[in-house]
C-alpha positions as CSV (number, residue, x, y, z in Angstrom):
1,M,5.6,30.1,76.4
2,I,2.1,30.0,74.9
3,E,0.8,32.7,77.4
4,S,2.9,35.2,75.4
5,V,1.0,34.4,72.3
6,V,-2.3,34.9,74.1
7,S,-1.1,38.1,75.6
8,S,-0.2,39.4,72.1
9,L,-3.5,38.3,70.7
10,I,-5.5,40.2,73.3
11,A,-3.2,43.2,73.2
12,T,-3.6,43.4,69.4
13,G,-7.3,43.9,69.8
14,L,-7.2,46.2,72.8
15,A,-4.7,48.6,71.0
16,K,-7.3,49.2,68.3
17,A,-9.6,51.2,70.7
18,G,-7.4,51.9,73.7
19,S,-5.4,55.0,74.3
20,H,-2.0,53.1,74.3
21,G,0.0,51.0,71.9
22,K,0.1,47.3,71.7
23,E,3.4,47.0,73.7
24,Y,1.8,48.9,76.6
25,Y,-1.1,46.4,76.8
26,E,1.3,43.4,76.5
27,D,3.4,44.7,79.4
28,A,0.3,45.4,81.5
29,L,-1.2,42.0,80.8
30,S,2.1,40.3,81.7
31,E,2.5,42.2,84.9
32,D,-1.1,42.2,86.3
33,F,-2.8,39.2,84.6
34,S,0.0,36.6,84.4
35,E,-1.9,33.9,86.3
36,D,-4.9,34.4,84.0
37,L,-2.8,34.3,80.9
38,S,-1.0,31.2,82.0
39,E,-4.3,29.3,82.4
40,I,-5.8,30.8,79.2
41,G,-2.6,29.9,77.4
42,E,-2.9,26.3,78.4
43,D,-6.5,26.2,77.3
44,F,-5.7,27.9,74.0
45,N,-2.9,25.5,73.2
46,R,-5.0,22.4,74.0
47,S,-8.1,23.7,72.2
48,L,-6.1,24.8,69.1
49,R,-4.4,21.3,68.9
50,D,-7.7,19.5,69.3
51,S,-9.5,21.8,66.8
52,V,-6.9,21.3,64.1
53,T,-6.6,17.6,64.6
54,E,-10.4,17.2,64.5
55,R,-10.5,19.0,61.2
56,I,-7.8,16.8,59.8
57,E,-9.8,13.7,60.7
58,N,-13.1,15.0,59.5
59,Q,-11.8,16.3,56.2
60,N,-9.3,13.5,55.7
61,I,-6.3,15.9,55.2
62,E,-3.5,13.4,54.7
63,Q,-0.8,16.0,54.2
64,I,-0.9,17.1,57.8
65,S,-2.3,14.0,59.5
66,G,0.7,13.8,61.8
67,I,0.4,17.3,63.3
68,G,-0.8,15.9,66.6
69,E,2.4,14.1,67.2
70,Q,4.4,17.1,66.0
71,W,2.6,19.7,68.2
72,T,5.6,20.4,70.3
73,V,7.2,21.9,67.1
74,V,4.2,24.2,66.9
75,E,4.5,25.2,70.6
76,R,8.2,26.0,70.1
77,R,7.5,28.0,67.0
78,L,4.8,30.0,68.7
79,G,6.9,30.5,71.9
80,A,10.2,31.3,70.1
81,E,9.7,35.1,70.6
82,T,8.6,36.7,73.8
83,Q,6.6,39.2,71.9
84,L,4.8,38.5,68.6
85,D,4.2,41.4,66.2
86,F,0.6,41.0,65.2
87,S,-0.5,44.1,63.4
88,D,-4.2,43.2,63.7
89,E,-6.5,40.2,64.3
90,D,-6.2,39.0,60.7
91,A,-2.4,39.1,60.8
92,A,-2.4,37.2,64.1
93,I,-4.5,34.4,62.5
94,E,-2.1,34.3,59.6
95,E,1.0,34.0,61.7
96,I,-0.4,31.3,64.0
97,T,-1.5,29.4,60.9
98,D,2.1,29.7,59.5
99,A,3.5,28.3,62.7
100,I,1.2,25.3,62.5
101,L,1.9,24.5,58.9
102,Y,5.7,25.1,59.4
103,A,5.7,22.0,61.6
104,V,4.6,19.7,58.7
105,G,6.7,21.0,55.9
106,P,6.4,23.1,52.7
107,E,3.9,21.0,50.9
108,A,1.1,21.8,53.3
109,R,2.0,25.5,53.4
110,V,1.3,25.9,49.7
111,R,-2.0,24.0,49.7
112,S,-4.5,26.8,49.9
113,W,-7.5,24.6,50.9
114,I,-5.4,23.1,53.8
115,R,-4.5,26.6,54.9
116,R,-8.1,27.8,54.9
117,S,-9.1,24.9,57.1
118,V,-6.3,25.6,59.6
119,K,-7.2,29.3,59.6
120,E,-10.8,28.5,60.6
121,A,-9.5,26.5,63.6
122,V,-7.2,29.3,64.6
123,A,-9.9,31.9,64.4
124,E,-12.3,29.8,66.5
125,T,-9.7,29.2,69.2
126,Y,-8.7,32.9,69.2
127,T,-12.4,33.8,69.9
128,E,-12.5,31.3,72.7
129,A,-9.4,32.9,74.3
130,V,-11.0,36.3,74.2
131,Q,-14.2,35.0,75.7
132,D,-12.2,33.3,78.5
133,F,-10.4,36.6,79.2
134,K,-13.8,38.4,79.3
135,Q,-15.2,36.0,81.9
136,R,-12.1,36.3,84.1
137,I,-12.2,40.1,84.2
138,A,-15.9,40.6,84.4
139,G,-16.9,42.2,87.7
140,T,-13.3,42.3,89.0
141,D,-12.6,46.1,88.8
142,R,-9.3,45.4,87.1
143,A,-10.0,47.5,84.0
144,D,-8.0,50.4,85.3
145,L,-4.9,48.2,85.2
146,L,-5.2,48.3,81.5
147,G,-6.0,52.0,81.2
148,F,-9.7,51.6,80.7
149,A,-12.2,53.7,82.7
150,N,-14.3,50.8,83.8
151,D,-15.1,47.1,83.2
152,E,-17.9,48.0,80.8
153,E,-15.5,49.8,78.5
154,L,-13.0,47.0,78.6
155,L,-15.6,44.3,78.0
156,E,-17.0,46.3,75.2
157,Q,-13.6,46.3,73.5
158,C,-13.3,42.6,74.0
159,S,-16.6,42.1,72.3
160,A,-15.3,44.2,69.4
161,I,-12.4,41.8,69.1
162,E,-14.8,38.9,69.0
163,A,-16.8,40.7,66.3
164,K,-13.8,41.3,64.2
165,I,-12.7,37.7,64.4
166,G,-16.3,36.6,63.8
167,N,-16.2,38.6,60.5
168,I,-13.0,36.9,59.5
169,L,-14.4,33.5,60.4
170,Q,-17.6,34.1,58.5
171,L,-15.6,34.9,55.3
172,L,-13.6,31.7,55.8
173,Q,-16.7,29.6,56.4
174,R,-19.1,31.1,53.9
175,R,-19.8,29.0,50.8
176,Q,-17.3,29.8,48.2
177,Y,-18.7,30.9,44.8
178,Y,-15.3,30.2,43.4
179,T,-12.8,27.4,43.4
180,L,-9.1,27.8,44.3
181,F,-6.7,25.2,42.8
182,D,-3.0,24.7,43.4
183,G,-0.8,25.5,40.4
184,T,0.4,21.9,40.2
185,P,-0.3,19.6,37.1
186,E,-3.0,18.0,39.2
187,G,-4.5,21.4,40.0
188,F,-4.5,22.5,36.4
189,E,-6.3,19.3,35.4
190,Q,-8.9,19.9,38.1
191,A,-9.4,23.5,36.9
192,R,-10.0,22.3,33.3
193,R,-12.6,19.8,34.6
194,E,-14.2,22.7,36.5
195,L,-14.6,24.7,33.2
196,T,-15.9,21.9,31.1
197,S,-17.0,18.3,31.5
198,E,-16.3,17.7,27.8
199,N,-13.6,15.0,27.4
200,I,-13.5,14.5,23.7
201,E,-10.0,15.0,22.4
202,F,-9.5,18.7,21.6
203,V,-9.0,19.8,18.0
204,D,-6.7,22.8,17.6
205,R,-7.5,25.9,15.6
206,E,-5.0,28.1,13.7
207,I,-6.2,31.2,15.5
208,L,-5.1,29.9,18.8
209,P,-1.5,30.8,19.9
210,E,0.9,27.9,20.7
211,D,2.0,29.6,23.9
212,I,0.0,32.0,26.1
213,E,2.4,34.9,27.0
214,A,-0.2,37.6,27.4
215,Y,-1.1,38.5,31.0
216,R,-4.6,39.5,29.9
217,L,-6.6,37.5,27.4
218,L,-10.3,37.8,26.4
219,L,-11.7,34.8,24.4
220,I,-14.8,35.7,22.4
221,G,-17.3,33.5,20.5
222,R,-20.9,32.9,19.8
223,K,-23.1,30.5,21.6
224,G,-22.0,26.9,21.1
225,V,-18.7,27.7,19.3
226,G,-16.6,26.0,22.1
227,K,-15.5,28.9,24.3
228,S,-15.4,26.9,27.6
229,R,-13.5,24.0,26.1
230,T,-11.1,26.3,24.3
231,L,-10.5,28.3,27.5
232,A,-9.7,25.1,29.3
233,E,-7.3,24.0,26.6
234,L,-5.5,27.4,26.6
235,T,-4.4,26.6,30.2
236,R,-2.1,23.9,28.7
237,R,-0.3,26.6,26.9
238,I,0.7,28.5,30.0
239,D,3.9,27.6,31.8
240,S,2.5,25.9,34.9
241,D,5.8,26.4,36.7
242,E,5.0,30.1,36.8
243,I,1.6,29.7,38.5
244,S,1.1,28.9,42.2
245,H,-2.7,29.2,42.3
246,I,-5.7,29.1,40.0
247,I,-9.0,30.9,40.8
248,I,-12.3,30.0,38.9
249,P,-15.4,32.0,39.9
250,S,-18.5,29.9,39.6
251,E,-22.0,30.7,38.6
252,G,-23.4,32.9,41.3
253,F,-20.2,34.9,42.0
254,D,-21.4,38.4,41.7
255,S,-21.0,40.4,44.9
256,R,-18.5,42.4,47.0
257,E,-18.8,39.7,49.7
258,D,-17.5,37.1,47.2
259,I,-14.5,39.3,46.5
260,G,-14.1,39.7,50.2
261,A,-13.9,36.0,50.7
262,I,-11.1,35.8,48.1
263,E,-9.2,38.4,50.1
264,Q,-9.0,35.9,53.0
265,E,-7.0,33.5,50.8
266,S,-3.2,33.2,51.3
267,F,-1.1,33.3,48.1
268,S,2.4,32.0,47.8
269,G,3.1,33.0,44.2
270,D,1.5,34.2,40.9
271,V,-2.2,33.6,40.4
272,L,-4.2,32.7,37.2
273,L,-7.8,33.9,37.1
274,L,-10.0,31.8,34.8
275,W,-13.5,33.1,34.2
276,D,-16.0,31.8,31.7
277,D,-19.2,33.5,30.6
278,I,-18.3,36.9,32.1
279,H,-21.2,38.4,30.2
280,K,-23.6,36.7,32.7
281,I,-22.2,38.7,35.6
282,S,-23.6,41.9,34.2
283,E,-27.1,40.6,33.6
284,E,-27.9,41.6,37.2
285,G,-26.3,45.0,36.6
286,E,-23.2,44.4,38.7
287,D,-21.1,44.8,35.6
288,A,-18.1,46.0,37.5
289,T,-17.7,42.8,39.5
290,V,-15.0,41.5,37.0
291,L,-13.2,44.8,37.2
292,S,-13.3,44.9,41.0
293,L,-12.0,41.4,41.4
294,V,-9.1,41.9,39.0
295,K,-8.1,45.2,40.6
296,K,-8.4,43.8,44.1
297,L,-6.3,40.7,43.2
298,E,-3.7,42.9,41.4
299,N,-3.3,45.0,44.6
300,I,-3.1,42.0,46.9
301,L,-0.5,40.2,44.8
302,D,1.5,43.3,43.9
303,N,2.0,44.0,47.6
304,Q,3.4,40.5,48.0
305,G,5.6,40.8,44.9
306,Y,3.4,38.4,42.8
307,S,1.6,38.8,39.5
308,L,-2.0,38.1,38.2
309,R,-2.7,36.5,34.9
310,V,-6.3,36.7,33.6
311,L,-8.0,34.5,31.0
312,V,-11.7,35.2,30.5
313,A,-14.4,34.3,27.9
314,S,-17.5,36.0,26.8
315,R,-20.3,35.4,24.3
316,S,-19.9,37.6,21.2
317,E,-23.6,38.3,21.2
318,R,-23.4,39.8,24.7
319,L,-20.3,42.0,24.4
320,D,-22.5,45.1,24.9
321,Q,-23.1,43.8,28.5
322,L,-19.5,44.1,29.4
323,P,-18.5,47.4,31.1
324,G,-16.8,49.8,28.8
325,S,-15.7,49.5,25.2
326,L,-13.3,46.8,24.1
327,N,-11.6,49.2,21.7
328,D,-11.4,52.3,23.9
329,P,-7.7,53.0,24.8
330,D,-8.9,54.1,28.3
331,S,-11.0,51.0,28.8
332,F,-10.2,48.2,31.2
333,W,-10.3,45.8,28.3
334,Y,-7.8,47.6,26.1
335,E,-4.9,45.8,27.7
336,F,-6.5,42.4,26.9
337,E,-5.3,40.4,24.0
338,Q,-8.6,39.4,22.2
339,I,-9.2,36.2,20.3
340,E,-12.5,35.7,18.5
341,L,-13.4,32.1,17.7
342,P,-14.8,31.9,14.2
343,P,-17.2,29.3,12.9
344,L,-15.5,26.0,12.2
345,D,-13.8,25.6,8.8
346,P,-14.2,22.3,6.9
347,K,-10.9,20.8,8.0
348,V,-11.5,21.4,11.7
349,L,-15.1,20.4,11.4
350,V,-14.2,17.0,9.9
351,E,-11.6,16.3,12.6
352,I,-14.1,17.2,15.4
353,L,-16.7,14.9,13.9
354,R,-14.2,12.0,13.7
355,R,-13.1,12.4,17.3
356,T,-16.7,12.8,18.5
357,L,-17.7,9.6,16.6
358,E,-14.8,7.8,18.2
359,H,-15.7,9.1,21.7
360,Y,-19.3,8.0,21.5
361,E,-18.4,4.8,19.6
362,V,-20.7,5.7,16.7
363,E,-20.0,4.4,13.2
364,A,-20.2,6.6,10.1
365,S,-19.1,6.0,6.5
366,E,-16.9,8.5,4.6
367,D,-19.9,9.5,2.5
368,V,-21.9,10.2,5.7
369,V,-19.0,12.2,7.1
370,R,-18.9,14.3,3.9
371,E,-22.7,14.8,3.9
372,F,-22.7,15.8,7.5
373,V,-19.9,18.3,7.1
374,A,-21.6,19.8,4.0
375,K,-24.9,20.3,5.8
376,A,-23.2,21.7,9.0
377,L,-21.2,24.2,7.0
378,Q,-24.5,25.6,5.6
379,T,-26.3,25.7,8.9
380,D,-24.5,25.5,12.2
381,P,-20.7,24.7,12.0
382,S,-20.1,24.6,15.8
383,P,-18.7,21.9,18.1
384,F,-21.9,21.8,20.1
385,Y,-23.9,21.0,17.0
386,V,-21.5,18.0,16.3
387,V,-21.7,16.8,19.9
388,S,-25.5,17.2,20.0
389,V,-26.0,15.1,16.8
390,V,-23.5,12.4,17.5
391,G,-24.2,12.1,21.2
392,L,-27.8,11.4,20.6
393,A,-27.2,9.0,17.7
394,D,-27.5,5.2,17.9
395,N,-24.6,2.9,17.0
396,E,-24.4,4.3,13.5
397,L,-24.9,7.6,11.8
398,T,-26.6,7.0,8.4
399,E,-27.4,9.0,5.3
400,E,-31.1,8.9,6.4
401,D,-30.1,10.5,9.7
402,I,-28.3,13.3,7.9
403,E,-31.3,14.0,5.7
404,R,-33.5,14.3,8.8
405,L,-31.1,16.4,10.8
406,P,-32.3,19.7,12.1
407,E,-30.3,22.6,10.9
408,T,-29.0,23.9,14.2
409,A,-28.0,22.6,17.7
410,L,-31.0,24.4,19.1
411,E,-33.4,22.5,16.7
412,V,-31.7,19.2,17.7
413,W,-32.5,19.8,21.3
414,E,-35.9,21.2,20.6
415,Y,-36.7,17.9,18.9
416,Q,-35.2,15.9,21.8
417,Y,-37.2,17.9,24.3
418,G,-40.4,16.9,22.4
419,Q,-39.4,13.2,22.8
420,L,-39.1,13.4,26.6
421,R,-41.8,12.1,28.9
422,E,-43.7,14.7,30.9
423,E,-41.8,14.4,34.2
424,P,-38.3,14.9,32.7
425,Q,-39.7,17.9,30.9
426,R,-40.8,19.3,34.2
427,I,-37.3,18.9,35.6
428,L,-35.9,20.9,32.7
429,R,-38.7,23.5,33.1
430,T,-37.6,23.8,36.7
431,I,-34.0,24.4,35.6
432,E,-35.2,27.0,33.2
433,L,-36.9,28.8,36.0
434,L,-33.8,28.6,38.2
435,S,-31.8,30.1,35.4
436,L,-33.7,33.4,36.1
437,T,-32.1,33.6,39.5
438,G,-28.5,33.4,38.5
439,S,-28.0,30.6,41.0
440,P,-26.1,27.4,40.3
441,F,-28.4,24.4,39.5
442,Y,-27.8,22.6,42.8
443,K,-29.6,19.3,43.1
444,S,-31.3,20.5,46.3
445,L,-32.7,23.6,44.5
446,V,-33.8,21.6,41.4
447,E,-35.6,19.0,43.5
448,G,-37.1,21.6,45.9
449,A,-38.5,23.8,43.1
450,Y,-39.7,20.8,41.0
451,R,-41.8,19.5,43.9
452,K,-43.2,22.9,44.9
453,V,-43.9,24.3,41.4
454,F,-45.4,21.2,39.9
455,N,-46.9,19.8,43.1
456,R,-44.8,16.7,43.1
457,P,-44.5,15.7,46.8
458,A,-42.3,12.9,48.1
459,P,-42.6,10.0,48.4
460,E,-45.5,9.7,45.9
461,Y,-43.2,11.3,43.2
462,G,-39.6,10.2,43.0
463,F,-36.8,12.5,41.8
464,R,-34.3,10.0,40.5
465,D,-36.6,8.5,37.9
466,P,-37.2,11.8,35.9
467,V,-33.5,12.9,36.3
468,E,-31.8,9.7,35.1
469,P,-32.9,9.9,31.5
470,L,-31.7,13.6,31.4
471,L,-28.3,12.4,32.6
472,N,-28.2,9.5,30.1
473,Q,-29.1,11.8,27.2
474,Q,-26.6,14.5,28.2
475,W,-29.2,17.1,29.0
476,I,-27.6,17.3,32.5
477,T,-23.9,16.9,32.9
478,L,-21.6,17.0,36.0
479,S,-18.2,18.5,36.5
480,D,-16.9,15.1,37.6
481,S,-18.2,11.8,36.4
482,D,-17.5,10.4,39.9
483,T,-19.9,12.9,41.6
484,D,-23.1,11.6,43.1
485,P,-25.8,13.3,41.0
486,F,-28.3,12.9,43.8
487,K,-26.3,14.5,46.6
488,G,-27.8,17.8,47.7
489,E,-24.9,20.1,46.8
490,T,-24.1,18.5,43.5
491,E,-24.3,21.1,40.7
492,Y,-26.1,20.2,37.5
493,R,-24.8,21.7,34.3
494,V,-27.1,22.5,31.4
495,H,-25.9,24.3,28.2
496,D,-27.5,27.6,27.4
497,I,-28.7,26.2,24.0
498,Q,-30.5,23.4,25.8
499,I,-32.2,25.8,28.1
500,E,-33.3,27.8,25.1
501,A,-34.8,24.6,23.6
502,I,-37.3,24.1,26.4
503,Q,-40.6,24.7,24.8
504,H,-42.7,26.0,27.7
505,P,-43.0,29.7,28.4
506,V,-41.8,30.5,32.0
507,D,-44.8,32.8,32.5
508,N,-47.0,29.8,33.2
509,A,-45.1,28.9,36.3
510,L,-43.8,32.2,37.6
511,E,-46.3,32.5,40.5
512,P,-45.6,29.1,42.0
513,F,-41.9,29.5,41.5
514,S,-42.0,32.9,43.1
515,N,-43.8,31.3,46.1
516,Y,-41.1,28.6,46.3
517,L,-38.3,31.2,46.4
518,L,-40.1,33.1,49.1
519,S,-40.9,30.1,51.3
520,E,-38.3,27.4,50.6
521,L,-35.1,29.0,49.2
522,R,-33.4,29.4,52.5
523,A,-33.8,25.7,53.3
524,D,-32.8,24.4,49.8
525,L,-29.9,26.7,48.9
526,P,-26.7,25.2,50.4
527,E,-25.3,27.5,53.1
528,A,-27.7,30.3,52.3
529,E,-26.0,33.4,53.6
530,N,-28.0,36.6,53.5
531,E,-26.1,38.1,50.6
532,R,-26.6,35.0,48.5
533,R,-30.3,35.1,49.2
534,V,-30.4,38.8,48.3
535,S,-28.6,38.1,45.1
536,T,-30.9,35.3,44.1
537,H,-34.1,37.2,44.8
538,R,-32.8,40.4,43.2
539,Q,-31.7,38.6,40.0
540,F,-35.1,36.9,39.7
541,A,-36.9,40.2,40.2
542,N,-34.7,41.9,37.6
543,Q,-35.3,39.2,35.1
544,V,-39.0,39.0,35.7
545,S,-39.4,42.8,35.6
546,E,-38.1,42.6,32.0
547,L,-41.0,40.3,30.9
548,G,-43.3,43.3,30.9
549,T,-46.6,41.7,31.9
550,E,-48.8,42.9,34.7
551,E,-48.3,39.6,36.6
552,S,-44.5,39.7,36.2
553,S,-44.4,43.3,37.3
554,E,-46.3,42.4,40.5
555,I,-44.0,39.4,41.2
556,A,-40.9,41.6,40.7
557,T,-42.2,44.1,43.2
558,V,-42.9,41.4,45.8
559,H,-39.3,40.1,45.6
560,Y,-37.7,43.6,45.8
561,Q,-39.9,44.3,48.8
562,Y,-39.1,40.9,50.4
563,I,-35.3,41.7,50.2
564,L,-35.7,45.1,51.9
565,Q,-38.3,44.0,54.5
566,S,-37.1,40.5,55.4
567,I,-33.4,40.2,54.5
568,D,-31.5,43.5,54.2
569,S,-33.2,46.8,54.5
570,D,-30.0,48.7,53.6
571,D,-29.1,46.8,50.4
572,T,-28.2,49.6,48.0
573,A,-28.3,47.6,44.8
574,T,-31.8,46.3,45.5
575,R,-33.0,49.9,46.1
576,I,-31.6,51.0,42.8
577,F,-33.1,48.2,40.8
578,F,-36.4,48.6,42.6
579,G,-36.3,52.3,41.8
580,R,-35.7,51.5,38.1
581,H,-38.6,49.0,38.2
582,L,-40.9,51.6,39.8
583,K,-39.8,54.2,37.3
584,N,-40.7,51.9,34.4
585,Q,-44.1,51.4,36.0
586,G,-44.7,55.2,36.1
587,E,-44.3,55.5,39.9
588,T,-41.7,58.3,39.7
589,K,-42.1,59.6,43.2
590,K,-41.5,56.1,44.8
591,A,-38.6,55.5,42.4
592,T,-36.9,58.8,43.4
593,E,-37.2,57.9,47.1
594,K,-35.3,54.6,46.4
595,F,-32.7,56.4,44.3
596,N,-32.1,59.1,47.0
597,F,-31.6,56.6,49.7
598,A,-29.2,54.6,47.6
599,I,-27.2,57.7,46.7
600,E,-26.8,58.6,50.3
601,S,-25.6,55.1,51.2
602,L,-23.1,55.0,48.3
603,T,-21.8,58.5,49.1
604,E,-21.2,57.4,52.7
605,E,-19.4,54.2,51.6
606,I,-17.1,56.3,49.4
607,E,-16.4,58.8,52.2
608,N,-15.6,55.8,54.4
609,G,-12.9,54.6,52.0
610,R,-14.6,52.2,49.6
611,N,-13.0,52.9,46.2
612,D,-13.6,49.8,44.0
613,P,-15.0,50.2,40.4
614,A,-18.3,48.5,41.3
615,I,-19.4,51.3,43.6
616,Y,-19.1,54.0,40.9
617,A,-20.8,51.7,38.4
618,I,-23.7,51.2,40.8
619,R,-24.0,54.9,41.6
620,G,-24.1,55.7,37.9
621,M,-27.2,53.5,37.6
622,T,-29.2,56.0,39.7
623,R,-28.8,58.7,37.0
């Protein structure tokens, strides 16, 4: 009977604050509220079925498209036991989700994205059941039947249940700054495309192992040497049968809330964590985010009897931004196998050039190939240099082209930037400004900032016209060639070297860009939760503070204050960075006030049980 499920759901929440155990409340509900529970159970069953089937239709989830016809299996599964053992609200949502997915077979149960969608439906329906119960008992003087002093006390506890489910639902519904793939051949291929849009045939290097047996691997290389592509290719050397799920944090993953969202995922086997450009995480100062996520995932998986494998990549020029020393036996990194990608040797360089020429359908004689390789070895023997030169060539690469070649990939793109018309240049300048925020380059953000900063209102100024040449010339790439480049949430990718090639100082546009962030960010940032807005403003303030001019200092102050006054007055990390900024400006007294407030908050969090590496790293910044 479904009413037994509802009884257990409500009793689970009441036991958290009441003076009795869960079984007591289940018995009391069954004895004194049976009619209510029967009606709530019918509504719960109908609402849950409708919510799940609606999501299936809206999201086109073919794997469970027949669940509506199989709903009696779900009902039998839920009603199989007279008392369900839900330890808390989260566990209740998990078990009901299991019952629903059980009805459609094992394939759906291992698909993490399907499970997340069903969990959302369960959480929403759970909330509705609690709200229904509240309405039925309000003003009825029946609280004493459940051991509560009065209706207000009972209703307050029901509201607490709603709040707990609301938090779970918020984590399920928040924008994910990571992607979770199934450990299937298709999932691995999708993960590789997430890491790099490069599809030129990969050229192996002797330094790379044939099989990846290490559970921890750190790939190191300088800018443009091919870290992202190599990281993607290394996944082919892992036994995919051993991996059930793959997690790839995306640009913008940098907070405890992001880690909390991953905690809501359900894992059915070993997990592979793939993380590119981890040096970028610490640029905001949250240099323990990587440590925290790895430790958290290890604990979650270990409790379930599963293992975590970690493959990460960092730029060699930024190793000092990683927390701890790579060679310290007590360091987090010491257990990682380290592979450092060297500059390309002649043999590999020739092969990369040949495959790149073939990919772009560009002709080149053997003499031109030899001349190119000789020049590249003396200047910039990197895959990105090869791709930059060949990708921008006409149908043939000639000796004259080689003679005119810039010496580095950076110079190639600096030249190309100079050849662009003014409006495409403005798009790239907008992307350079957005890079100061640590946010992904969503189309909605790029267009919004472009129009605001450079006064390009629609419809007088189009957006497609200046962007299309950037797509055609490989300035902007997409993770999937089938993606609509002009859809709001589409993420543009621009290589760090290309951003460095933009020949306009950001100082000239800081003030209008700051105004854009303050007035328009919330509208243009997809699903702009408060913590994401905090992170974006804080990263921008941190970067601008480093510029060291009077204007940049004032702008940084404005954004720190905006966070604390308009978004989150208790944000500890912002107070610490603001304190640092004030200290650098000579305002020692104000800086000390920020630090003291932050220390009190951090101490309280530690006393309340928070024990992840990030909190100690943040507290250390106040010293």
